[in-house]
CHARMM internal coordinates of N, CA and C (Angstrom, degrees):
IC EDIT
DIST 1 N 1 CA 1.4503
DIST 1 CA 1 C 1.5240
ANGL 1 N 1 CA 1 C 110.67
DIST 1 C 2 N 1.3423
ANGL 1 CA 1 C 2 N 115.10
DIHE 1 N 1 CA 1 C 2 N -42.37
DIST 2 N 2 CA 1.4591
ANGL 1 C 2 N 2 CA 119.19
DIHE 1 CA 1 C 2 N 2 CA -179.05
DIST 2 CA 2 C 1.5288
ANGL 2 N 2 CA 2 C 110.85
DIHE 1 C 2 N 2 CA 2 C -64.27
DIST 2 C 3 N 1.3338
ANGL 2 CA 2 C 3 N 116.61
DIHE 2 N 2 CA 2 C 3 N -38.08
DIST 3 N 3 CA 1.4705
ANGL 2 C 3 N 3 CA 119.49
DIHE 2 CA 2 C 3 N 3 CA 179.86
DIST 3 CA 3 C 1.5286
ANGL 3 N 3 CA 3 C 111.13
DIHE 2 C 3 N 3 CA 3 C -67.64
DIST 3 C 4 N 1.3315
ANGL 3 CA 3 C 4 N 117.27
DIHE 3 N 3 CA 3 C 4 N -31.98
DIST 4 N 4 CA 1.4603
ANGL 3 C 4 N 4 CA 121.22
DIHE 3 CA 3 C 4 N 4 CA 177.23
DIST 4 CA 4 C 1.5247
ANGL 4 N 4 CA 4 C 110.16
DIHE 3 C 4 N 4 CA 4 C -65.04
DIST 4 C 5 N 1.3145
ANGL 4 CA 4 C 5 N 117.39
DIHE 4 N 4 CA 4 C 5 N -43.78
DIST 5 N 5 CA 1.4631
ANGL 4 C 5 N 5 CA 121.93
DIHE 4 CA 4 C 5 N 5 CA 179.17
DIST 5 CA 5 C 1.5272
ANGL 5 N 5 CA 5 C 110.18
DIHE 4 C 5 N 5 CA 5 C -63.20
DIST 5 C 6 N 1.3174
ANGL 5 CA 5 C 6 N 117.00
DIHE 5 N 5 CA 5 C 6 N -42.52
DIST 6 N 6 CA 1.4686
ANGL 5 C 6 N 6 CA 121.24
DIHE 5 CA 5 C 6 N 6 CA 179.20
DIST 6 CA 6 C 1.5266
ANGL 6 N 6 CA 6 C 110.12
DIHE 5 C 6 N 6 CA 6 C -64.88
DIST 6 C 7 N 1.3295
ANGL 6 CA 6 C 7 N 116.83
DIHE 6 N 6 CA 6 C 7 N -42.38
DIST 7 N 7 CA 1.4590
ANGL 6 C 7 N 7 CA 121.09
DIHE 6 CA 6 C 7 N 7 CA 179.61
DIST 7 CA 7 C 1.5219
ANGL 7 N 7 CA 7 C 111.03
DIHE 6 C 7 N 7 CA 7 C -63.23
DIST 7 C 8 N 1.3291
ANGL 7 CA 7 C 8 N 116.88
DIHE 7 N 7 CA 7 C 8 N -45.81
DIST 8 N 8 CA 1.4629
ANGL 7 C 8 N 8 CA 120.39
DIHE 7 CA 7 C 8 N 8 CA 179.14
DIST 8 CA 8 C 1.5255
ANGL 8 N 8 CA 8 C 111.29
DIHE 7 C 8 N 8 CA 8 C -64.81
DIST 8 C 9 N 1.3081
ANGL 8 CA 8 C 9 N 117.06
DIHE 8 N 8 CA 8 C 9 N -39.43
DIST 9 N 9 CA 1.4663
ANGL 8 C 9 N 9 CA 120.72
DIHE 8 CA 8 C 9 N 9 CA 177.67
DIST 9 CA 9 C 1.5183
ANGL 9 N 9 CA 9 C 111.85
DIHE 8 C 9 N 9 CA 9 C -63.83
DIST 9 C 10 N 1.3235
ANGL 9 CA 9 C 10 N 116.34
DIHE 9 N 9 CA 9 C 10 N -42.37
DIST 10 N 10 CA 1.4672
ANGL 9 C 10 N 10 CA 120.65
DIHE 9 CA 9 C 10 N 10 CA 178.43
DIST 10 CA 10 C 1.5225
ANGL 10 N 10 CA 10 C 110.86
DIHE 9 C 10 N 10 CA 10 C -65.24
DIST 10 C 11 N 1.3303
ANGL 10 CA 10 C 11 N 116.87
DIHE 10 N 10 CA 10 C 11 N -39.87
DIST 11 N 11 CA 1.4640
ANGL 10 C 11 N 11 CA 120.72
DIHE 10 CA 10 C 11 N 11 CA 178.91
DIST 11 CA 11 C 1.5250
ANGL 11 N 11 CA 11 C 110.96
DIHE 10 C 11 N 11 CA 11 C -64.03
DIST 11 C 12 N 1.3229
ANGL 11 CA 11 C 12 N 116.69
DIHE 11 N 11 CA 11 C 12 N -41.74
DIST 12 N 12 CA 1.4639
ANGL 11 C 12 N 12 CA 120.26
DIHE 11 CA 11 C 12 N 12 CA 178.54
DIST 12 CA 12 C 1.5230
ANGL 12 N 12 CA 12 C 111.01
DIHE 11 C 12 N 12 CA 12 C -64.81
DIST 12 C 13 N 1.3044
ANGL 12 CA 12 C 13 N 116.78
DIHE 12 N 12 CA 12 C 13 N -41.57
DIST 13 N 13 CA 1.4616
ANGL 12 C 13 N 13 CA 121.23
DIHE 12 CA 12 C 13 N 13 CA 179.58
DIST 13 CA 13 C 1.5237
ANGL 13 N 13 CA 13 C 111.00
DIHE 12 C 13 N 13 CA 13 C -64.72
DIST 13 C 14 N 1.3184
ANGL 13 CA 13 C 14 N 117.26
DIHE 13 N 13 CA 13 C 14 N -43.99
DIST 14 N 14 CA 1.4597
ANGL 13 C 14 N 14 CA 120.84
DIHE 13 CA 13 C 14 N 14 CA -179.75
DIST 14 CA 14 C 1.5212
ANGL 14 N 14 CA 14 C 112.21
DIHE 13 C 14 N 14 CA 14 C -67.46
DIST 14 C 15 N 1.3165
ANGL 14 CA 14 C 15 N 117.51
DIHE 14 N 14 CA 14 C 15 N -36.98
DIST 15 N 15 CA 1.4624
ANGL 14 C 15 N 15 CA 119.35
DIHE 14 CA 14 C 15 N 15 CA 179.82
DIST 15 CA 15 C 1.5228
ANGL 15 N 15 CA 15 C 110.94
DIHE 14 C 15 N 15 CA 15 C -68.27
DIST 15 C 16 N 1.3095
ANGL 15 CA 15 C 16 N 118.01
DIHE 15 N 15 CA 15 C 16 N -32.95
DIST 16 N 16 CA 1.4645
ANGL 15 C 16 N 16 CA 120.99
DIHE 15 CA 15 C 16 N 16 CA 177.19
DIST 16 CA 16 C 1.5182
ANGL 16 N 16 CA 16 C 110.53
DIHE 15 C 16 N 16 CA 16 C -68.33
DIST 16 C 17 N 1.3100
ANGL 16 CA 16 C 17 N 117.67
DIHE 16 N 16 CA 16 C 17 N -36.80
DIST 17 N 17 CA 1.4663
ANGL 16 C 17 N 17 CA 121.81
DIHE 16 CA 16 C 17 N 17 CA 179.47
DIST 17 CA 17 C 1.5191
ANGL 17 N 17 CA 17 C 111.71
DIHE 16 C 17 N 17 CA 17 C -73.94
DIST 17 C 18 N 1.3063
ANGL 17 CA 17 C 18 N 117.30
DIHE 17 N 17 CA 17 C 18 N -26.12
DIST 18 N 18 CA 1.4563
ANGL 17 C 18 N 18 CA 121.34
DIHE 17 CA 17 C 18 N 18 CA -174.88
DIST 18 CA 18 C 1.5215
ANGL 18 N 18 CA 18 C 113.14
DIHE 17 C 18 N 18 CA 18 C -80.87
DIST 18 C 19 N 1.3174
ANGL 18 CA 18 C 19 N 118.70
DIHE 18 N 18 CA 18 C 19 N -15.16
DIST 19 N 19 CA 1.4550
ANGL 18 C 19 N 19 CA 119.60
DIHE 18 CA 18 C 19 N 19 CA -177.30
DIST 19 CA 19 C 1.5244
ANGL 19 N 19 CA 19 C 110.27
DIHE 18 C 19 N 19 CA 19 C -69.16
DIST 19 C 20 N 1.3126
ANGL 19 CA 19 C 20 N 114.97
DIHE 19 N 19 CA 19 C 20 N 132.30
DIST 20 N 20 CA 1.4570
ANGL 19 C 20 N 20 CA 121.83
DIHE 19 CA 19 C 20 N 20 CA -177.97
DIST 20 CA 20 C 1.5292
ANGL 20 N 20 CA 20 C 110.22
DIHE 19 C 20 N 20 CA 20 C -81.05
DIST 20 C 21 N 1.3305
ANGL 20 CA 20 C 21 N 117.54
DIHE 20 N 20 CA 20 C 21 N 145.81
DIST 21 N 21 CA 1.4581
ANGL 20 C 21 N 21 CA 118.91
DIHE 20 CA 20 C 21 N 21 CA 174.28
DIST 21 CA 21 C 1.5307
ANGL 21 N 21 CA 21 C 109.45
DIHE 20 C 21 N 21 CA 21 C -66.62
DIST 21 C 22 N 1.3130
ANGL 21 CA 21 C 22 N 116.50
DIHE 21 N 21 CA 21 C 22 N 148.18
DIST 22 N 22 CA 1.4592
ANGL 21 C 22 N 22 CA 121.96
DIHE 21 CA 21 C 22 N 22 CA -177.27
DIST 22 CA 22 C 1.5220
ANGL 22 N 22 CA 22 C 109.26
DIHE 21 C 22 N 22 CA 22 C -102.78
DIST 22 C 23 N 1.3173
ANGL 22 CA 22 C 23 N 116.34
DIHE 22 N 22 CA 22 C 23 N 135.52
DIST 23 N 23 CA 1.4557
ANGL 22 C 23 N 23 CA 122.30
DIHE 22 CA 22 C 23 N 23 CA 178.70
DIST 23 CA 23 C 1.5235
ANGL 23 N 23 CA 23 C 109.09
DIHE 22 C 23 N 23 CA 23 C -120.92
DIST 23 C 24 N 1.3287
ANGL 23 CA 23 C 24 N 116.02
DIHE 23 N 23 CA 23 C 24 N 149.94
DIST 24 N 24 CA 1.4573
ANGL 23 C 24 N 24 CA 120.66
DIHE 23 CA 23 C 24 N 24 CA 178.68
DIST 24 CA 24 C 1.5205
ANGL 24 N 24 CA 24 C 109.32
DIHE 23 C 24 N 24 CA 24 C -155.80
DIST 24 C 25 N 1.3191
ANGL 24 CA 24 C 25 N 115.07
DIHE 24 N 24 CA 24 C 25 N 160.98
DIST 25 N 25 CA 1.4578
ANGL 24 C 25 N 25 CA 120.23
DIHE 24 CA 24 C 25 N 25 CA 173.87
DIST 25 CA 25 C 1.5187
ANGL 25 N 25 CA 25 C 108.09
DIHE 24 C 25 N 25 CA 25 C -79.92
DIST 25 C 26 N 1.3187
ANGL 25 CA 25 C 26 N 116.49
DIHE 25 N 25 CA 25 C 26 N 128.69
DIST 26 N 26 CA 1.4631
ANGL 25 C 26 N 26 CA 121.11
DIHE 25 CA 25 C 26 N 26 CA -178.92
DIST 26 CA 26 C 1.5245
ANGL 26 N 26 CA 26 C 109.85
DIHE 25 C 26 N 26 CA 26 C -128.90
DIST 26 C 27 N 1.3190
ANGL 26 CA 26 C 27 N 114.27
DIHE 26 N 26 CA 26 C 27 N 148.29
DIST 27 N 27 CA 1.4585
ANGL 26 C 27 N 27 CA 122.17
DIHE 26 CA 26 C 27 N 27 CA 176.77
DIST 27 CA 27 C 1.5199
ANGL 27 N 27 CA 27 C 106.42
DIHE 26 C 27 N 27 CA 27 C -149.16
DIST 27 C 28 N 1.3018
ANGL 27 CA 27 C 28 N 116.01
DIHE 27 N 27 CA 27 C 28 N 128.17
DIST 28 N 28 CA 1.4580
ANGL 27 C 28 N 28 CA 120.02
DIHE 27 CA 27 C 28 N 28 CA -177.87
DIST 28 CA 28 C 1.5248
ANGL 28 N 28 CA 28 C 110.06
DIHE 27 C 28 N 28 CA 28 C -59.88
DIST 28 C 29 N 1.3198
ANGL 28 CA 28 C 29 N 115.39
DIHE 28 N 28 CA 28 C 29 N 128.03
DIST 29 N 29 CA 1.4543
ANGL 28 C 29 N 29 CA 121.69
DIHE 28 CA 28 C 29 N 29 CA 178.20
DIST 29 CA 29 C 1.5198
ANGL 29 N 29 CA 29 C 114.80
DIHE 28 C 29 N 29 CA 29 C 85.05
DIST 29 C 30 N 1.3202
ANGL 29 CA 29 C 30 N 118.28
DIHE 29 N 29 CA 29 C 30 N -5.18
DIST 30 N 30 CA 1.4650
ANGL 29 C 30 N 30 CA 120.89
DIHE 29 CA 29 C 30 N 30 CA -178.86
DIST 30 CA 30 C 1.5233
ANGL 30 N 30 CA 30 C 110.25
DIHE 29 C 30 N 30 CA 30 C -86.24
DIST 30 C 31 N 1.3210
ANGL 30 CA 30 C 31 N 115.55
DIHE 30 N 30 CA 30 C 31 N 135.48
DIST 31 N 31 CA 1.4623
ANGL 30 C 31 N 31 CA 120.30
DIHE 30 CA 30 C 31 N 31 CA 177.12
DIST 31 CA 31 C 1.5247
ANGL 31 N 31 CA 31 C 109.61
DIHE 30 C 31 N 31 CA 31 C -79.24
DIST 31 C 32 N 1.3042
ANGL 31 CA 31 C 32 N 115.38
DIHE 31 N 31 CA 31 C 32 N 167.40
DIST 32 N 32 CA 1.4644
ANGL 31 C 32 N 32 CA 120.98
DIHE 31 CA 31 C 32 N 32 CA 177.13
DIST 32 CA 32 C 1.5278
ANGL 32 N 32 CA 32 C 110.13
DIHE 31 C 32 N 32 CA 32 C -61.03
DIST 32 C 33 N 1.3219
ANGL 32 CA 32 C 33 N 115.69
DIHE 32 N 32 CA 32 C 33 N -38.95
DIST 33 N 33 CA 1.4668
ANGL 32 C 33 N 33 CA 120.45
DIHE 32 CA 32 C 33 N 33 CA 179.42
DIST 33 CA 33 C 1.5280
ANGL 33 N 33 CA 33 C 110.94
DIHE 32 C 33 N 33 CA 33 C -64.33
DIST 33 C 34 N 1.3255
ANGL 33 CA 33 C 34 N 117.46
DIHE 33 N 33 CA 33 C 34 N -42.99
DIST 34 N 34 CA 1.4661
ANGL 33 C 34 N 34 CA 121.50
DIHE 33 CA 33 C 34 N 34 CA 179.48
DIST 34 CA 34 C 1.5283
ANGL 34 N 34 CA 34 C 110.73
DIHE 33 C 34 N 34 CA 34 C -63.91
DIST 34 C 35 N 1.3283
ANGL 34 CA 34 C 35 N 116.46
DIHE 34 N 34 CA 34 C 35 N -39.56
DIST 35 N 35 CA 1.4622
ANGL 34 C 35 N 35 CA 120.58
DIHE 34 CA 34 C 35 N 35 CA 178.91
DIST 35 CA 35 C 1.5237
ANGL 35 N 35 CA 35 C 110.55
DIHE 34 C 35 N 35 CA 35 C -64.95
DIST 35 C 36 N 1.3312
ANGL 35 CA 35 C 36 N 117.27
DIHE 35 N 35 CA 35 C 36 N -45.92
DIST 36 N 36 CA 1.4633
ANGL 35 C 36 N 36 CA 120.97
DIHE 35 CA 35 C 36 N 36 CA 179.32
DIST 36 CA 36 C 1.5245
ANGL 36 N 36 CA 36 C 111.10
DIHE 35 C 36 N 36 CA 36 C -63.91
DIST 36 C 37 N 1.3211
ANGL 36 CA 36 C 37 N 116.92
DIHE 36 N 36 CA 36 C 37 N -36.95
DIST 37 N 37 CA 1.4578
ANGL 36 C 37 N 37 CA 121.40
DIHE 36 CA 36 C 37 N 37 CA 178.73
DIST 37 CA 37 C 1.5281
ANGL 37 N 37 CA 37 C 111.00
DIHE 36 C 37 N 37 CA 37 C -65.50
DIST 37 C 38 N 1.3284
ANGL 37 CA 37 C 38 N 117.07
DIHE 37 N 37 CA 37 C 38 N -44.56
DIST 38 N 38 CA 1.4676
ANGL 37 C 38 N 38 CA 121.40
DIHE 37 CA 37 C 38 N 38 CA 178.82
DIST 38 CA 38 C 1.5262
ANGL 38 N 38 CA 38 C 110.45
DIHE 37 C 38 N 38 CA 38 C -64.08
DIST 38 C 39 N 1.3213
ANGL 38 CA 38 C 39 N 116.90
DIHE 38 N 38 CA 38 C 39 N -41.27
DIST 39 N 39 CA 1.4604
ANGL 38 C 39 N 39 CA 121.45
DIHE 38 CA 38 C 39 N 39 CA 179.36
DIST 39 CA 39 C 1.5292
ANGL 39 N 39 CA 39 C 110.81
DIHE 38 C 39 N 39 CA 39 C -64.42
DIST 39 C 40 N 1.3281
ANGL 39 CA 39 C 40 N 116.73
DIHE 39 N 39 CA 39 C 40 N -42.94
DIST 40 N 40 CA 1.4675
ANGL 39 C 40 N 40 CA 120.86
DIHE 39 CA 39 C 40 N 40 CA 178.73
DIST 40 CA 40 C 1.5265
ANGL 40 N 40 CA 40 C 110.65
DIHE 39 C 40 N 40 CA 40 C -63.98
DIST 40 C 41 N 1.3201
ANGL 40 CA 40 C 41 N 116.65
DIHE 40 N 40 CA 40 C 41 N -39.55
DIST 41 N 41 CA 1.4641
ANGL 40 C 41 N 41 CA 121.38
DIHE 40 CA 40 C 41 N 41 CA 178.41
DIST 41 CA 41 C 1.5291
ANGL 41 N 41 CA 41 C 110.57
DIHE 40 C 41 N 41 CA 41 C -61.74
DIST 41 C 42 N 1.3207
ANGL 41 CA 41 C 42 N 116.51
DIHE 41 N 41 CA 41 C 42 N -46.26
DIST 42 N 42 CA 1.4637
ANGL 41 C 42 N 42 CA 120.87
DIHE 41 CA 41 C 42 N 42 CA 179.80
DIST 42 CA 42 C 1.5265
ANGL 42 N 42 CA 42 C 111.28
DIHE 41 C 42 N 42 CA 42 C -64.42
DIST 42 C 43 N 1.3220
ANGL 42 CA 42 C 43 N 116.82
DIHE 42 N 42 CA 42 C 43 N -44.25
DIST 43 N 43 CA 1.4638
ANGL 42 C 43 N 43 CA 120.33
DIHE 42 CA 42 C 43 N 43 CA 179.81
DIST 43 CA 43 C 1.5264
ANGL 43 N 43 CA 43 C 111.23
DIHE 42 C 43 N 43 CA 43 C -63.74
DIST 43 C 44 N 1.3249
ANGL 43 CA 43 C 44 N 116.47
DIHE 43 N 43 CA 43 C 44 N -38.29
DIST 44 N 44 CA 1.4668
ANGL 43 C 44 N 44 CA 120.68
DIHE 43 CA 43 C 44 N 44 CA 178.12
DIST 44 CA 44 C 1.5274
ANGL 44 N 44 CA 44 C 110.67
DIHE 43 C 44 N 44 CA 44 C -63.21
DIST 44 C 45 N 1.3321
ANGL 44 CA 44 C 45 N 116.26
DIHE 44 N 44 CA 44 C 45 N -46.57
DIST 45 N 45 CA 1.4642
ANGL 44 C 45 N 45 CA 120.18
DIHE 44 CA 44 C 45 N 45 CA -179.74
DIST 45 CA 45 C 1.5262
ANGL 45 N 45 CA 45 C 111.16
DIHE 44 C 45 N 45 CA 45 C -60.28
DIST 45 C 46 N 1.3152
ANGL 45 CA 45 C 46 N 116.70
DIHE 45 N 45 CA 45 C 46 N -39.37
DIST 46 N 46 CA 1.4665
ANGL 45 C 46 N 46 CA 121.04
DIHE 45 CA 45 C 46 N 46 CA 179.88
DIST 46 CA 46 C 1.5306
ANGL 46 N 46 CA 46 C 110.44
DIHE 45 C 46 N 46 CA 46 C -66.46
DIST 46 C 47 N 1.3273
ANGL 46 CA 46 C 47 N 117.33
DIHE 46 N 46 CA 46 C 47 N -42.40
DIST 47 N 47 CA 1.4666
ANGL 46 C 47 N 47 CA 120.67
DIHE 46 CA 46 C 47 N 47 CA -178.64
DIST 47 CA 47 C 1.5252
ANGL 47 N 47 CA 47 C 111.96
DIHE 46 C 47 N 47 CA 47 C -70.55
DIST 47 C 48 N 1.3268
ANGL 47 CA 47 C 48 N 117.47
DIHE 47 N 47 CA 47 C 48 N -36.85
DIST 48 N 48 CA 1.4596
ANGL 47 C 48 N 48 CA 121.08
DIHE 47 CA 47 C 48 N 48 CA 179.31
DIST 48 CA 48 C 1.5285
ANGL 48 N 48 CA 48 C 110.35
DIHE 47 C 48 N 48 CA 48 C -61.89
DIST 48 C 49 N 1.3174
ANGL 48 CA 48 C 49 N 116.39
DIHE 48 N 48 CA 48 C 49 N -35.83
DIST 49 N 49 CA 1.4629
ANGL 48 C 49 N 49 CA 121.17
DIHE 48 CA 48 C 49 N 49 CA -179.99
DIST 49 CA 49 C 1.5282
ANGL 49 N 49 CA 49 C 112.68
DIHE 48 C 49 N 49 CA 49 C -79.71
DIST 49 C 50 N 1.3256
ANGL 49 CA 49 C 50 N 117.16
DIHE 49 N 49 CA 49 C 50 N -1.75
DIST 50 N 50 CA 1.4682
ANGL 49 C 50 N 50 CA 123.55
DIHE 49 CA 49 C 50 N 50 CA -178.83
DIST 50 CA 50 C 1.5308
ANGL 50 N 50 CA 50 C 111.01
DIHE 49 C 50 N 50 CA 50 C 52.28
DIST 50 C 51 N 1.3125
ANGL 50 CA 50 C 51 N 114.55
DIHE 50 N 50 CA 50 C 51 N 49.51
DIST 51 N 51 CA 1.4602
ANGL 50 C 51 N 51 CA 122.20
DIHE 50 CA 50 C 51 N 51 CA -179.58
DIST 51 CA 51 C 1.5261
ANGL 51 N 51 CA 51 C 110.12
DIHE 50 C 51 N 51 CA 51 C -70.11
DIST 51 C 52 N 1.3327
ANGL 51 CA 51 C 52 N 118.16
DIHE 51 N 51 CA 51 C 52 N 136.66
DIST 52 N 52 CA 1.4699
ANGL 51 C 52 N 52 CA 120.32
DIHE 51 CA 51 C 52 N 52 CA 176.11
DIST 52 CA 52 C 1.5316
ANGL 52 N 52 CA 52 C 111.43
DIHE 51 C 52 N 52 CA 52 C -57.33
DIST 52 C 53 N 1.3158
ANGL 52 CA 52 C 53 N 116.20
DIHE 52 N 52 CA 52 C 53 N 145.88
DIST 53 N 53 CA 1.4659
ANGL 52 C 53 N 53 CA 122.95
DIHE 52 CA 52 C 53 N 53 CA -176.52
DIST 53 CA 53 C 1.5209
ANGL 53 N 53 CA 53 C 112.08
DIHE 52 C 53 N 53 CA 53 C -52.57
DIST 53 C 54 N 1.3078
ANGL 53 CA 53 C 54 N 117.85
DIHE 53 N 53 CA 53 C 54 N -42.22
DIST 54 N 54 CA 1.4604
ANGL 53 C 54 N 54 CA 121.28
DIHE 53 CA 53 C 54 N 54 CA -176.60
DIST 54 CA 54 C 1.5153
ANGL 54 N 54 CA 54 C 114.13
DIHE 53 C 54 N 54 CA 54 C -65.11
DIST 54 C 55 N 1.3256
ANGL 54 CA 54 C 55 N 117.42
DIHE 54 N 54 CA 54 C 55 N -22.68
DIST 55 N 55 CA 1.4634
ANGL 54 C 55 N 55 CA 121.32
DIHE 54 CA 54 C 55 N 55 CA -178.95
DIST 55 CA 55 C 1.5270
ANGL 55 N 55 CA 55 C 113.06
DIHE 54 C 55 N 55 CA 55 C -94.26
DIST 55 C 56 N 1.3217
ANGL 55 CA 55 C 56 N 117.59
DIHE 55 N 55 CA 55 C 56 N -14.46
DIST 56 N 56 CA 1.4578
ANGL 55 C 56 N 56 CA 121.07
DIHE 55 CA 55 C 56 N 56 CA -172.94
DIST 56 CA 56 C 1.5264
ANGL 56 N 56 CA 56 C 114.74
DIHE 55 C 56 N 56 CA 56 C -61.97
DIST 56 C 57 N 1.3426
ANGL 56 CA 56 C 57 N 120.05
DIHE 56 N 56 CA 56 C 57 N -45.13
DIST 57 N 57 CA 1.4724
ANGL 56 C 57 N 57 CA 118.23
DIHE 56 CA 56 C 57 N 57 CA -179.22
DIST 57 CA 57 C 1.5324
ANGL 57 N 57 CA 57 C 113.24
DIHE 56 C 57 N 57 CA 57 C -60.15
DIST 57 C 58 N 1.3152
ANGL 57 CA 57 C 58 N 117.05
DIHE 57 N 57 CA 57 C 58 N -41.48
DIST 58 N 58 CA 1.4596
ANGL 57 C 58 N 58 CA 120.18
DIHE 57 CA 57 C 58 N 58 CA 179.69
DIST 58 CA 58 C 1.5178
ANGL 58 N 58 CA 58 C 112.25
DIHE 57 C 58 N 58 CA 58 C -65.75
DIST 58 C 59 N 1.3321
ANGL 58 CA 58 C 59 N 116.09
DIHE 58 N 58 CA 58 C 59 N -40.57
DIST 59 N 59 CA 1.4586
ANGL 58 C 59 N 59 CA 119.64
DIHE 58 CA 58 C 59 N 59 CA 178.59
DIST 59 CA 59 C 1.5240
ANGL 59 N 59 CA 59 C 111.86
DIHE 58 C 59 N 59 CA 59 C -68.28
DIST 59 C 60 N 1.3335
ANGL 59 CA 59 C 60 N 116.09
DIHE 59 N 59 CA 59 C 60 N -36.63
DIST 60 N 60 CA 1.4693
ANGL 59 C 60 N 60 CA 119.29
DIHE 59 CA 59 C 60 N 60 CA 177.64
DIST 60 CA 60 C 1.5231
ANGL 60 N 60 CA 60 C 109.95
DIHE 59 C 60 N 60 CA 60 C -63.43
DIST 60 C 61 N 1.3236
ANGL 60 CA 60 C 61 N 116.80
DIHE 60 N 60 CA 60 C 61 N -42.25
DIST 61 N 61 CA 1.4620
ANGL 60 C 61 N 61 CA 121.08
DIHE 60 CA 60 C 61 N 61 CA 178.66
DIST 61 CA 61 C 1.5272
ANGL 61 N 61 CA 61 C 110.32
DIHE 60 C 61 N 61 CA 61 C -62.13
DIST 61 C 62 N 1.3236
ANGL 61 CA 61 C 62 N 117.19
DIHE 61 N 61 CA 61 C 62 N -45.62
DIST 62 N 62 CA 1.4650
ANGL 61 C 62 N 62 CA 120.68
DIHE 61 CA 61 C 62 N 62 CA 178.96
DIST 62 CA 62 C 1.5257
ANGL 62 N 62 CA 62 C 111.82
DIHE 61 C 62 N 62 CA 62 C -62.84
DIST 62 C 63 N 1.3171
ANGL 62 CA 62 C 63 N 116.36
DIHE 62 N 62 CA 62 C 63 N -41.55
DIST 63 N 63 CA 1.4619
ANGL 62 C 63 N 63 CA 120.85
DIHE 62 CA 62 C 63 N 63 CA 179.26
DIST 63 CA 63 C 1.5262
ANGL 63 N 63 CA 63 C 111.01
DIHE 62 C 63 N 63 CA 63 C -63.18
DIST 63 C 64 N 1.3307
ANGL 63 CA 63 C 64 N 116.65
DIHE 63 N 63 CA 63 C 64 N -46.31
DIST 64 N 64 CA 1.4659
ANGL 63 C 64 N 64 CA 120.11
DIHE 63 CA 63 C 64 N 64 CA -179.74
DIST 64 CA 64 C 1.5285
ANGL 64 N 64 CA 64 C 111.17
DIHE 63 C 64 N 64 CA 64 C -66.13
DIST 64 C 65 N 1.3266
ANGL 64 CA 64 C 65 N 117.45
DIHE 64 N 64 CA 64 C 65 N -37.16
DIST 65 N 65 CA 1.4614
ANGL 64 C 65 N 65 CA 119.69
DIHE 64 CA 64 C 65 N 65 CA 175.93
DIST 65 CA 65 C 1.5224
ANGL 65 N 65 CA 65 C 110.36
DIHE 64 C 65 N 65 CA 65 C -64.36
DIST 65 C 66 N 1.3213
ANGL 65 CA 65 C 66 N 116.86
DIHE 65 N 65 CA 65 C 66 N -35.46
DIST 66 N 66 CA 1.4591
ANGL 65 C 66 N 66 CA 121.17
DIHE 65 CA 65 C 66 N 66 CA 175.68
DIST 66 CA 66 C 1.5183
ANGL 66 N 66 CA 66 C 112.33
DIHE 65 C 66 N 66 CA 66 C -64.42
DIST 66 C 67 N 1.3246
ANGL 66 CA 66 C 67 N 116.51
DIHE 66 N 66 CA 66 C 67 N -27.63
DIST 67 N 67 CA 1.4664
ANGL 66 C 67 N 67 CA 121.75
DIHE 66 CA 66 C 67 N 67 CA 177.23
DIST 67 CA 67 C 1.5309
ANGL 67 N 67 CA 67 C 111.74
DIHE 66 C 67 N 67 CA 67 C -84.88
DIST 67 C 68 N 1.3314
ANGL 67 CA 67 C 68 N 116.42
DIHE 67 N 67 CA 67 C 68 N -3.20
DIST 68 N 68 CA 1.4635
ANGL 67 C 68 N 68 CA 120.60
DIHE 67 CA 67 C 68 N 68 CA 178.02
DIST 68 CA 68 C 1.5181
ANGL 68 N 68 CA 68 C 115.20
DIHE 67 C 68 N 68 CA 68 C 98.27
DIST 68 C 69 N 1.3239
ANGL 68 CA 68 C 69 N 118.13
DIHE 68 N 68 CA 68 C 69 N 9.35
DIST 69 N 69 CA 1.4677
ANGL 68 C 69 N 69 CA 122.18
DIHE 68 CA 68 C 69 N 69 CA -178.68
DIST 69 CA 69 C 1.5211
ANGL 69 N 69 CA 69 C 110.52
DIHE 68 C 69 N 69 CA 69 C -96.76
DIST 69 C 70 N 1.3192
ANGL 69 CA 69 C 70 N 115.38
DIHE 69 N 69 CA 69 C 70 N 155.25
DIST 70 N 70 CA 1.4612
ANGL 69 C 70 N 70 CA 122.25
DIHE 69 CA 69 C 70 N 70 CA 174.78
DIST 70 CA 70 C 1.5236
ANGL 70 N 70 CA 70 C 107.77
DIHE 69 C 70 N 70 CA 70 C -127.25
DIST 70 C 71 N 1.3322
ANGL 70 CA 70 C 71 N 116.38
DIHE 70 N 70 CA 70 C 71 N 143.12
DIST 71 N 71 CA 1.4638
ANGL 70 C 71 N 71 CA 122.21
DIHE 70 CA 70 C 71 N 71 CA 179.11
DIST 71 CA 71 C 1.5165
ANGL 71 N 71 CA 71 C 107.56
DIHE 70 C 71 N 71 CA 71 C -89.50
DIST 71 C 72 N 1.3395
ANGL 71 CA 71 C 72 N 116.60
DIHE 71 N 71 CA 71 C 72 N 108.70
DIST 72 N 72 CA 1.4581
ANGL 71 C 72 N 72 CA 121.45
DIHE 71 CA 71 C 72 N 72 CA -174.25
DIST 72 CA 72 C 1.5193
ANGL 72 N 72 CA 72 C 111.31
DIHE 71 C 72 N 72 CA 72 C -130.67
DIST 72 C 73 N 1.3247
ANGL 72 CA 72 C 73 N 113.64
DIHE 72 N 72 CA 72 C 73 N 159.09
DIST 73 N 73 CA 1.4641
ANGL 72 C 73 N 73 CA 120.58
DIHE 72 CA 72 C 73 N 73 CA 174.31
DIST 73 CA 73 C 1.5264
ANGL 73 N 73 CA 73 C 108.43
DIHE 72 C 73 N 73 CA 73 C -73.64
DIST 73 C 74 N 1.3113
ANGL 73 CA 73 C 74 N 115.41
DIHE 73 N 73 CA 73 C 74 N 131.42
DIST 74 N 74 CA 1.4666
ANGL 73 C 74 N 74 CA 121.15
DIHE 73 CA 73 C 74 N 74 CA 178.39
DIST 74 CA 74 C 1.5184
ANGL 74 N 74 CA 74 C 108.94
DIHE 73 C 74 N 74 CA 74 C -125.54
DIST 74 C 75 N 1.3134
ANGL 74 CA 74 C 75 N 115.80
DIHE 74 N 74 CA 74 C 75 N 148.46
DIST 75 N 75 CA 1.4523
ANGL 74 C 75 N 75 CA 120.83
DIHE 74 CA 74 C 75 N 75 CA 176.17
DIST 75 CA 75 C 1.4449
ANGL 75 N 75 CA 75 C 117.66
DIHE 74 C 75 N 75 CA 75 C 70.19
END
COOR INIT
IC SEED 1 N 1 CA 1 C
IC BUILD
């Protein structure tokens, strides 16, 4: 019984450590809908230009920063 409690405690501790930090684009005063709209706009512009996959994350970040958003850790 004692080993079961230790095993469950260790599993709970490890699962808490394994959770990844969450990041998102944030802008003061912007609603969730406005953020999703800006992100969709940037992604559309990148796809229309047929940008290579390796360049897309950097361009998305630049586009969102141009819209006034910052990529920050949340939660």
